[in-house]
N, C-alpha and C positions, 0 to 999 in steps of 0.2 A: 504493500500500500503506499502511496505517496503521502506520508504524514506531514511533511514539511509545508506543502502548499495547501493542505487541508482538503484536497480533492478526494472524494470518496470513490474508489475504483469499483465498488459494488452498488453504486446508487441506481444504475440501470436495472440490475437484478433484483434489488429490493422493491422498486417501484413498478416494474414491468408486469403486465399480464401475459406476455408472450413467453413461449417456451424457450429455454436455453438448453442446447445440446451439450453433452459432456464428451470430451475426447481424452484419450490417454496420451502418453508421451510419444507414441508412434503415430499420432493423429488417426487412431481408430476410434470410431464413435462406440461409446460404451453405454450410453443411456441419456437421461435427461434430469434436469434439476427439479426435484418435487418438494424439497424442504430448504429453507434458509434459516439459520440460527443466529440471532443477534444478541449481543451481551447487553448489559445495563446502560451502556453508552451508545447503543444503536449502531455498533460495529459488528460486521459479520464475523462469526467465530467458525462456523461449519457450514457446509452444503450438504444436503441429502441427495444422493444420486439414485434414481430409480433405475435398475438394471433389469434386463430380461423381459419376457413377454407378460408375465403375470403381475409384476410390479407390486407384490405384497410387502416387500421390505425395502428399506432405503440404506444404502451404504453411506456412512458418514465420512466426509473428507474434510480435514482441517484447511482453512484458507491459506495457511502459510505455503501449501504446495500447489495452489491453483493460480491460473492467470485468466482474467476475464476479457473477452472481446465483445464489448456491447454492440458494436456495429454489425458484427456477424452473428450475434446472439449465441455465443458459444463460450465454453469454459474448457481450458486445458489443464489437465492434472499431471503433475510431474511424477508419474508412476505408470507402470504398464498395466494392461487390462487384467492380467491374472492377479497381480498384487491387489488392485482395487476390488476385484471380484471376491477375494477372500478376506477382505477388511471386515471389522466388526460392523454390524448393521443393527437396525431396529425395526420392529413392526409398527403398524399404524397405531395400535393401541399401547404400545410400550412407552416406558418412561425413559428419557435420556438422562441418566444419572451422572454424577461427577465420576463415579467409577467407570462407566462406559466412556465418557470423554477421555479419561486417562488411558484406557485400553486402546482407543483409537489413535491418541497422539503417540504412544509408545509403538504401536504397530507401524506407523509411518516414519518412525525414527525421531520423533520430536520429544521435547521434555514434557513430562506430565504437569498438569495444572496443580494437582494436589502433591504437597511435599511428601518425601518418604516418611512413613510413620514408624516410630520405634515402638514395638508391642510391649517391651518391658524396659522402661527407663533404667539406666545403670545404677541410679541412686536407690532404687527400691529393691531391698534384699529380702523383705519379709514375705514375699510372694512365693519364694522357692522352698517352702517347707515340705516335708514328705507328705505324699498324698497316696493313700491306698487304693483309691477309686478313680477311675478316669471316665470322663463322659463318653458315652457311645453315640449320643446325639447332642448337638449344641444346646446348652441350657439345661440339660437333664438334671444336674446336681442342684441348681437353684430351684427348679420346680419341686423336687423332692424335699428340699429344705423348707419351702413355702408350705408344703402340705403338712409337714410335721409341726410348724409354728402356727398354722391356721391363717397365714396371710394369704391374700389373693395373689395370683400371678401378676408380676410387674409388667410383663410384656406378652403379647400373644405368641403362640408358637411360631417357629420360623416360617413354616409354610403359610401362615395367615398374615405375615407382615406385608404391608403394601409399601413399595419404595415411594419416596418423596419426589413429586414432580416439580421441578424448578422452572418450568417453561409454560408460558401462555401461548396458545395457538390461534392463528387467524388464517383461514384458507381464502386465497384470492380467486378471481374469476377463472384464470388460467389453470387452476388446480394446484398452484404452488402454495405450500403452507408456510407462513412466517411464524417462526418460534421466537418469542421474546423472554429472555432470562428475567425471572422475577427477582426483585432486590431483597 
């Protein structure tokens, strides 16, 4: 993006109702743009590329590896078709979570947005006491403890947890969905 002049290279894509075709690094047509993801400053973060005949899933592509040609209504991705085809994707009703964003970014060789998380900070030493029993399912021990003490479960079982959706959606006339990150 040309940040110095303030010109938004994705302005046409964000405001257009026309279809943008997507091409790989070998200039092979791989699909069309069906989703545009904007951050809280109205800057494009990702594009969703609908590939194949059925179009049930979109492949997320970070904008750092794309080039937009508004005059010809096309986008070039700096990756080959096979790489893009196997990239992480999402379905129409799926939530684009920060974890999915990080998987997409690392898949294309970019830095993840979430910093690396240290599961056990080095200054915490009392967590490593001997333990006779190991969870066979996540959260199993806390559920057993809550049953013994009579406390209600603090969180629903893992299969009932619903991921948080950080995106508002707006579908345009041309079928492109604009996703705006909630603050």
